Each structure stands twice: as structure tokens, then as C-alpha cells.
C-alpha positions as semicolon CSV with decimal commas, in nm:
position;residue;x (nm);y (nm);z (nm)
1;M;-6,059;-2,192;-4,897
2;P;-6,409;-2,233;-4,933
3;A;-6,566;-2,347;-5,264
4;T;-6,743;-2,102;-5,469
5;R;-7,049;-2,135;-5,650
6;T;-6,986;-2,145;-6,027
7;S;-7,311;-2,238;-6,184
8;K;-7,649;-2,131;-6,175
9;A;-7,786;-2,478;-6,049
10;E;-7,594;-2,403;-5,710
11;V;-7,781;-2,116;-5,617
12;P;-7,987;-2,185;-5,292
13;T;-8,404;-2,163;-5,399
14;D;-8,615;-2,045;-5,148
15;Q;-8,742;-2,393;-5,074
16;D;-8,386;-2,451;-4,949
17;F;-8,382;-2,132;-4,743
18;V;-8,736;-2,242;-4,573
19;R;-8,618;-2,586;-4,532
20;T;-8,269;-2,475;-4,334
21;L;-8,485;-2,242;-4,140
22;R;-8,733;-2,539;-4,059
23;G;-8,482;-2,749;-3,954
24;R;-8,303;-2,480;-3,747
25;L;-8,608;-2,354;-3,571
26;G;-8,698;-2,717;-3,535
27;K;-8,417;-2,747;-3,305
28;D;-8,451;-2,444;-3,131
29;P;-8,785;-2,277;-3,184
30;T;-8,641;-1,946;-2,979
31;D;-8,372;-1,912;-3,213
32;T;-8,387;-1,519;-3,281
33;D;-8,131;-1,518;-3,577
34;G;-8,352;-1,792;-3,738
35;L;-8,658;-1,621;-3,626
36;V;-8,585;-1,277;-3,787
37;A;-8,448;-1,449;-4,092
38;L;-8,781;-1,609;-4,134
39;G;-8,973;-1,274;-4,052
40;V;-8,755;-1,086;-4,348
41;W;-8,847;-1,358;-4,557
42;L;-9,195;-1,354;-4,503
43;L;-9,200;-0,990;-4,523
44;D;-9,011;-0,995;-4,859
45;R;-9,283;-1,220;-4,981
46;E;-9,572;-0,946;-4,888
47;E;-9,701;-1,151;-4,597
48;P;-9,647;-0,870;-4,313
49;D;-9,945;-0,990;-4,113
50;K;-9,707;-1,351;-4,063
51;A;-9,382;-1,125;-4,043
52;L;-9,534;-0,941;-3,765
53;E;-9,616;-1,217;-3,559
54;V;-9,248;-1,385;-3,611
55;F;-9,119;-1,028;-3,509
56;H;-9,340;-1,017;-3,221
57;R;-9,201;-1,349;-3,088
58;V;-8,821;-1,178;-3,141
59;T;-8,880;-0,879;-2,943
60;R;-9,071;-1,071;-2,649
61;R;-8,747;-1,271;-2,636
62;D;-8,506;-0,993;-2,686
63;P;-8,634;-0,640;-2,751
64;D;-8,290;-0,499;-2,783
65;Y;-8,267;-0,710;-3,095
66;P;-8,070;-0,468;-3,326
67;G;-8,261;-0,362;-3,629
68;I;-8,582;-0,564;-3,479
69;W;-8,814;-0,257;-3,435
70;N;-8,746;-0,115;-3,778
71;L;-8,843;-0,473;-3,926
72;K;-9,172;-0,433;-3,720
73;A;-9,209;-0,068;-3,828
74;R;-9,176;-0,219;-4,205
75;A;-9,453;-0,489;-4,111
76;F;-9,683;-0,240;-3,975
77;E;-9,635;-0,009;-4,261
78;A;-9,743;-0,291;-4,506
79;L;-10,028;-0,350;-4,301
80;G;-10,153;0,012;-4,325
81;D;-10,090;0,060;-3,952
82;A;-9,912;0,420;-3,946
83;K;-9,969;0,487;-3,570
84;S;-9,789;0,157;-3,487
85;A;-9,516;0,199;-3,774
86;A;-9,426;0,551;-3,624
87;M;-9,397;0,413;-3,264
88;C;-9,164;0,127;-3,363
89;R;-8,921;0,357;-3,517
90;K;-8,902;0,587;-3,230
91;R;-8,855;0,282;-3,003
92;D;-8,582;0,158;-3,269
93;A;-8,451;0,531;-3,242
94;A;-8,446;0,505;-2,856
95;S;-8,232;0,208;-2,879
96;G;-7,973;0,320;-3,061
97;E;-7,858;0,590;-2,823
């Protein structure tokens, strides 16, 4: 059975997360799971422009990546681009059919 975290000191920090992502993406810059994780992290830190750049990399590589169009819509909304957000939501709905 895997060890469980018992103290607050063992909880990973943003620094740990970024270090892990850098290592992962350093080995494979086209790792879509790593790119999506980075984009969500950027979006959560209110950096939608940078998140969108990362999400664009994902859709160029794998336009059918689950949920990517919804994430792009969130980034566009955060940037105030309702038209692009709506187009992404439409694409997301179409990919779910």
C-alpha cells in the first residue's frame, strides 16, 4: 500500500509542481498531459494569455484531447474574448458527439 501524507510539510508546493512539470516537459516538450497541466496551472494563476499559448500547442498536436476546447474557452473568457470562447465551446460540444 502506498504511503500516505501525514503532515502538512509533505504537501507539494507550487514550486514542486513546476519543477516536476519542467522536468517532464524537458524530456518531452510535446507531452500533451504535461502541457495541459501547465496550462491549467497558468489559468488558475490568472495568466490566461500564457495558458492560451500552451493550449494552442495542445490543439495543434491533438485537437481531440479531452476537455481542451473547454479550457481554451475559459482562457478566452478570462481575456474578454467572448466570441472566441463561444467558438471553442461549440467545438467542445461537437467533439462530445
